C-alpha positions as CSV (number, residue, x, y, z in Angstrom):
1,M,-32.3,83.6,-36.1
2,P,-35.6,81.6,-36.2
3,A,-37.8,81.3,-33.2
4,L,-36.9,78.5,-30.8
5,F,-40.1,78.3,-28.8
6,V,-43.8,79.4,-29.0
7,R,-46.1,80.1,-26.0
8,Q,-49.2,78.0,-25.8
9,P,-52.5,79.3,-24.4
10,D,-51.8,77.6,-21.1
11,K,-48.6,79.7,-20.8
12,T,-46.2,76.8,-21.4
13,L,-43.4,77.0,-24.0
14,I,-43.0,74.3,-26.7
15,P,-40.3,74.0,-29.4
16,Y,-41.2,76.0,-32.5
17,D,-42.2,73.8,-35.4
18,P,-42.5,75.8,-38.7
19,D,-44.4,73.0,-40.4
20,A,-47.1,72.9,-37.6
21,A,-47.3,76.7,-37.1
22,A,-50.8,78.2,-37.6
23,D,-51.1,81.2,-39.9
24,T,-51.4,84.0,-37.4
25,D,-50.0,87.5,-37.2
26,D,-47.6,86.4,-34.5
27,D,-46.2,83.7,-36.8
28,E,-46.0,86.2,-39.6
29,E,-43.7,88.3,-37.4
30,I,-41.5,85.3,-36.7
31,N,-41.3,84.4,-40.4
32,E,-40.4,88.0,-41.3
33,L,-37.1,87.6,-39.5
34,D,-34.2,87.0,-41.8
35,A,-32.7,83.6,-40.9
36,D,-29.2,85.0,-41.5
37,A,-29.7,88.3,-39.6
38,E,-27.9,88.7,-36.4
39,I,-30.0,89.4,-33.3
40,T,-28.7,92.4,-31.3
41,P,-28.6,92.5,-27.5
42,E,-31.4,95.1,-27.6
43,Q,-33.6,92.7,-29.7
44,S,-32.9,89.8,-27.4
45,D,-33.8,92.0,-24.4
46,E,-37.1,92.9,-26.2
47,F,-37.9,89.2,-26.8
48,A,-37.3,88.5,-23.1
49,L,-39.5,91.4,-22.2
50,E,-42.2,90.2,-24.6
51,A,-42.2,86.8,-22.9
52,H,-42.6,88.4,-19.5
53,L,-44.6,91.6,-20.3
54,E,-48.0,89.9,-20.1
55,E,-47.2,88.2,-16.9
56,F,-45.8,91.4,-15.4
57,L,-49.0,93.3,-16.4
58,A,-51.2,90.6,-15.0
59,S,-49.3,90.4,-11.7
60,N,-49.3,94.2,-11.3
61,W,-52.6,95.0,-12.9
62,S,-53.9,97.4,-10.2
63,S,-50.7,99.5,-10.2
64,V,-50.5,99.9,-14.0
65,S,-51.7,103.2,-15.3
66,W,-53.9,102.2,-18.3
67,G,-55.3,105.8,-18.7
68,R,-58.7,104.4,-17.6
69,P,-59.9,101.8,-15.1
70,L,-59.6,98.3,-16.7
71,E,-60.5,94.9,-15.4
72,V,-59.8,91.6,-17.1
73,W,-63.1,90.4,-18.6
74,H,-64.7,87.2,-17.3
75,G,-67.4,85.6,-19.4
76,P,-70.7,84.1,-18.1
77,D,-69.1,80.7,-18.7
78,G,-66.1,81.6,-16.5
79,R,-63.7,82.1,-19.3
80,S,-61.0,84.7,-18.6
81,G,-60.2,87.6,-20.9
82,R,-56.4,86.9,-20.5
83,Q,-55.1,85.0,-23.6
84,F,-58.6,84.9,-24.9
85,I,-58.8,82.5,-27.9
86,T,-61.1,83.2,-30.7
87,P,-61.5,81.9,-34.3
88,V,-59.7,85.0,-35.5
89,G,-56.7,84.8,-33.2
90,R,-55.7,85.0,-29.5
91,M,-56.2,88.3,-27.7
92,D,-53.6,89.2,-25.1
93,F,-56.3,90.7,-22.8
94,L,-60.0,91.3,-23.2
95,C,-61.0,93.9,-20.6
96,T,-63.9,95.9,-19.3
97,D,-63.9,99.5,-18.3
98,P,-66.2,99.6,-15.3
99,K,-66.9,103.3,-15.6
100,S,-68.0,103.3,-19.2
101,D,-69.0,99.6,-19.5
102,A,-66.9,99.4,-22.7
103,L,-65.1,96.2,-23.7
104,V,-61.5,96.9,-24.4
105,V,-59.2,94.7,-26.4
106,V,-55.5,95.1,-25.3
107,E,-52.9,93.9,-27.7
108,L,-49.3,93.7,-26.5
109,K,-46.4,94.1,-28.9
110,R,-42.6,93.9,-28.4
111,G,-40.2,96.5,-29.7
112,R,-41.5,98.8,-32.5
113,P,-44.3,96.9,-34.2
114,S,-45.4,97.6,-37.7
115,D,-48.7,99.2,-38.4
116,R,-50.1,95.7,-39.3
117,V,-51.0,95.4,-35.6
118,I,-53.9,97.8,-36.3
119,G,-55.5,95.2,-38.6
120,Q,-55.0,92.6,-35.9
121,A,-56.6,94.8,-33.2
122,A,-59.4,95.7,-35.7
123,R,-60.1,92.0,-36.2
124,Y,-60.3,91.4,-32.4
125,I,-62.5,94.4,-31.9
126,G,-64.8,93.2,-34.7
127,Y,-65.1,89.8,-33.2
128,T,-65.7,91.2,-29.8
129,R,-68.4,93.5,-31.1
130,T,-70.1,90.7,-33.0
131,H,-69.9,87.9,-30.5
132,L,-69.4,89.3,-27.0
133,A,-70.7,92.8,-26.6
134,K,-74.2,93.5,-25.5
135,P,-76.4,95.6,-27.9
136,G,-75.1,99.2,-27.8
137,Q,-72.0,98.3,-25.8
138,R,-68.9,100.1,-26.9
139,V,-65.9,98.0,-28.0
140,E,-62.5,99.7,-28.1
141,G,-58.9,98.8,-28.5
142,L,-55.5,99.5,-26.9
143,I,-52.2,98.7,-28.4
144,V,-49.3,98.5,-26.0
145,A,-45.8,98.6,-27.5
146,H,-42.3,99.4,-26.4
147,Q,-41.9,101.9,-29.3
148,A,-44.2,103.5,-31.8
149,D,-43.2,105.0,-35.2
150,E,-45.0,107.7,-37.2
151,A,-46.7,105.1,-39.4
152,L,-48.2,103.3,-36.4
153,R,-49.2,106.6,-34.7
154,Y,-51.0,107.9,-37.8
155,G,-52.7,104.5,-38.4
156,V,-54.1,104.3,-34.9
157,A,-55.3,107.9,-35.2
158,A,-57.5,106.9,-38.1
159,F,-59.5,104.5,-35.9
160,P,-61.8,106.1,-33.3
161,G,-61.8,104.0,-30.1
162,L,-58.3,102.6,-30.8
163,K,-55.5,104.0,-28.6
164,L,-51.7,103.5,-28.5
165,M,-49.6,103.4,-25.4
166,T,-45.9,102.7,-25.0
167,Y,-44.2,101.1,-22.1
168,E,-40.7,101.5,-20.6
169,V,-38.9,99.3,-18.2
170,S,-36.4,100.8,-15.8
171,F,-34.0,99.1,-13.5
172,Q,-32.0,100.8,-10.8
173,L,-29.2,99.6,-8.5
174,N,-28.9,101.3,-5.1
175,T,-25.8,101.2,-3.0
176,V,-26.2,99.6,0.4
177,P,-24.2,101.3,3.1
178,E,-21.7,99.2,5.0
179,P,-22.4,98.7,8.6
180,A,-20.9,101.2,10.9
181,I,-17.7,100.0,12.7
182,G,-18.3,99.4,16.4
183,A,-22.1,99.4,16.1
């Protein structure tokens, strides 16, 4: 099933137009889908989560355990590190680690991404190191995915400063006791 909508930098959704789509990694993932393949409920849940994952993280930033303190970067010109657009692609989050003063590129992926995400993260790290980092400032990366296979784990292990984290979403229903009779 082809994509129906694409998210714009201002967070709005517009109908997907394959003729107007830019050549980005996100578009390549869309194009890899077999048009005749059936989408499973699990995949549709992952798509819904992808659409909301960034918003959830941004809204709950201080309670997310990133494994280190992270703050969304803000440039001297006031630009935000959330949905940071560069000539080499759009970063999900560009952050700073206030303890180490490192810049940290955070790339979000749905489901079980291929190890191509490593190249995407490397591109963003390289751009950040070249155009945004102060001399001597460390630039690192963090890939956040729902699942990670061995290929991705080994690929990430080959790049010092690049880390991999997985997320899980849980939902729980709780029984509400009925009111006591005569109370």
